[in-house]
C-alpha positions in Angstrom: -14.7 14.3 8.2 -11.7 11.9 7.3 -10.8 12.0 3.9 -9.2 12.1 3.6 17.9 -6.2 6.5 26.9 -14.4 8.9 29.0 -14.9 10.8 31.3 -17.3 9.1 32.5 -20.8 10.8 36.5 -20.6 12.1 37.5 -23.3 9.1 40.8 -21.5 8.6 41.5 -23.0 12.2 40.0 -26.0 11.7 42.2 -26.3 8.7 45.2 -25.2 9.9 44.9 -28.7 12.3 44.7 -31.4 9.5 47.8 -33.4 8.3 48.5 -34.2 5.3 47.7 -37.7 6.0 44.0 -36.7 6.4 41.7 -36.0 4.0 40.5 -32.5 3.5 36.5 -32.1 5.3 34.3 -30.9 2.7 33.4 -27.4 2.4 30.6 -26.3 4.5 28.3 -23.2 3.3 26.1 -20.8 5.8 22.4 -21.0 5.0 21.3 -18.1 3.2 18.3 -15.8 4.3 16.0 -15.4 2.0 13.8 -12.6 2.6 9.8 -13.2 2.8 8.2 -12.2 -0.2 6.2 -9.2 -0.2 2.4 -9.7 0.7 0.1 -8.9 -2.3 -3.6 -8.3 -1.8 -6.6 -9.1 -4.1 -9.2 -6.6 -4.6 -12.5 -7.4 -6.6 -14.2 -4.4 -7.7 -17.6 -3.9 -9.7 -15.0 -2.6 -12.8 -12.7 -5.8 -12.7 -9.7 -7.0 -10.5 -6.5 -5.3 -9.1 -3.9 -6.6 -7.3 -1.6 -4.3 -5.2 1.8 -5.6 -4.0 2.4 -4.0 -0.6 5.4 -3.0 1.2 5.9 -3.6 4.5 9.4 -2.9 5.2 9.3 0.3 3.8 5.5 1.4 5.8 5.2 -1.1 8.2 2.8 0.8 10.2 0.5 1.7 7.2 0.9 -1.8 5.6 -0.1 -3.7 9.1 -3.1 -1.1 9.5 -4.5 -1.8 5.5 -4.3 -5.5 6.0 -5.9 -5.2 9.8 -8.7 -3.9 7.6 -9.0 -6.0 4.9 -8.7 -8.9 7.3 -11.8 -7.4 9.1 -13.6 -7.3 5.4 -14.2 -3.5 6.6 -13.6 -3.3 2.7 -16.3 -5.0 1.0 -19.2 -3.1 -0.5 -16.8 -0.2 -0.2 -16.6 2.4 -2.9 -14.5 4.7 -5.0 -15.7 8.0 -3.8 -12.9 10.5 -5.1 -12.1 10.2 -8.8 -9.8 12.6 -10.7 -8.6 11.6 -13.9 -5.0 12.9 -14.6 -4.4 12.8 -10.3 -5.9 9.9 -8.4 -8.2 7.5 -7.4 -9.6 7.4 -3.7 -12.1 4.7 -1.8 -11.7 2.5 1.2 -14.3 4.9 3.3 -17.5 5.2 2.2 -20.4 2.8 1.4 -22.7 2.9 -1.8 -24.6 4.9 -0.3 -21.7 7.2 0.7 -22.2 6.9 4.3 -18.9 7.2 6.0 -17.9 4.3 8.0 -16.1 4.4 11.7 -12.8 3.6 11.6 -9.3 2.2 14.2 -8.0 4.9 15.2 -5.0 7.0 12.9 -2.0 5.4 12.0 1.6 7.5 12.1 2.8 9.1 8.8 5.2 7.1 6.9 5.5 9.2 3.7 9.1 9.2 4.6 10.2 6.4 3.6 11.5 7.1 0.2 8.5 6.0 -2.1 7.8 8.3 -4.4 3.9 9.1 -5.5 4.1 7.2 -9.2 1.6 5.8 -11.4 0.3 3.0 -10.3 1.2 3.7 -6.3 -1.3 2.9 -3.5 -1.1 5.7 -0.2 -2.7 6.5 2.6 -5.2 9.0 2.5 -5.6 11.5 5.0 -6.9 15.0 6.5 -4.6 18.0 6.8 -2.8 16.6 10.1 -0.6 14.5 8.5 -1.0 11.3 11.1 -4.4 11.5 10.5 -4.6 8.5 8.0 -7.3 5.6 9.0 -9.1 3.3 6.5 -8.9 5.7 3.0 -6.2 5.1 0.7 -5.8 6.4 -3.2 -4.5 5.0 -6.3 -2.6 7.2 -8.4 -3.0 7.5 -11.9 -0.2 9.6 -12.7 3.3 10.7 -11.4 2.4 13.0 -8.5 5.8 13.9 -7.1 4.2 16.6 -5.4 2.4 14.8 -2.8 5.8 13.4 -1.6 7.5 13.8 1.7 9.5 17.0 1.6 9.7 18.0 5.6 7.8 17.8 8.7 7.4 21.7 8.4 3.9 21.5 7.7 1.0 18.8 6.5 1.6 19.9 2.7 5.5 19.4 3.0 4.6 16.4 5.5 3.5 14.0 2.2 1.2 11.3 1.6 2.8 7.8 3.2 3.2 5.3 -0.3 2.6 1.7 1.0 2.4 -0.4 -2.0 2.0 -0.8 -5.8 -0.5 -1.9 -8.5 0.9 -5.3 -10.1 -1.8 -6.3 -11.9 -4.7 -5.1 -12.9 -3.8 -0.9 -13.9 -6.1 -1.0 -17.0 -8.8 -1.4 -14.3 -7.6 1.5 -12.5 -7.3 3.5 -16.0 -11.1 2.5 -16.2 -11.9 3.7 -12.6 -10.3 7.4 -13.7 -12.3 7.2 -16.5 -15.7 6.7 -15.1 -18.2 10.1 -15.5 -18.2 12.2 -11.9 -20.6 14.6 -10.7 -21.8 15.4 -6.8 -23.2 13.1 -4.7 -23.8 12.3 -0.9 -21.8 14.8 1.1 -19.6 15.6 -1.2 -20.1 18.5 -4.2 -17.9 16.4 -7.1 -15.9 14.1 -8.2 -18.2 11.0 -7.1 -18.8 8.3 -9.5 -22.2 8.6 -11.3 -22.4 4.9 -11.3 -20.6 3.7 -8.1 -17.6 1.8 -8.4 -17.8 -0.9 -5.8 -14.9 -2.5 -4.1 -16.5 -6.0 -3.8 -13.7 -7.1 -1.6 -9.9 -7.4 -0.3 -8.3 -10.4 -0.1 -4.7 -11.7 1.0 -3.3 -13.4 -1.4 -1.8 -16.8 -0.6 
């Protein structure tokens, strides 16, 4: 079971050929390239809305994978099935009946991208296999640097890939983390007694 970066025009040469009687040409400026804004998604849940800013510059494969599930409406109707106060809230893989949904192929682990599992960041959930992440993700509700990449020696030291951060709705995340939990479906604990449903996730314009 899956858990879980201009070339300057040669103005100096052109200026050298201009005589004293010829007025100097107006200076030109090179066009600047502005980085595209980071994509954001709106997650509507039964406890409120959460806006997440993704980091394709740091975790391109994880973001591409996540957006593929979003565009396919895969997450609609799934739940936060694992909620641990003072740790994280995890969802995106199970329906309200706690039946696991079939997923796409796993994505390569990008935990060595320099992003840390700090409060409010969103990371890929996986099993002990570093490259086993599929659809499930978790939101850190405290600073969890122990989940960061250390080395590629084993599954534990490899770390968990952060691919985004909550930019609005952290109060909703805190409501989710505070929901009462117990056993449910295939899980012996940490399942919200009242389901916390991900009603939809959509890419913001």
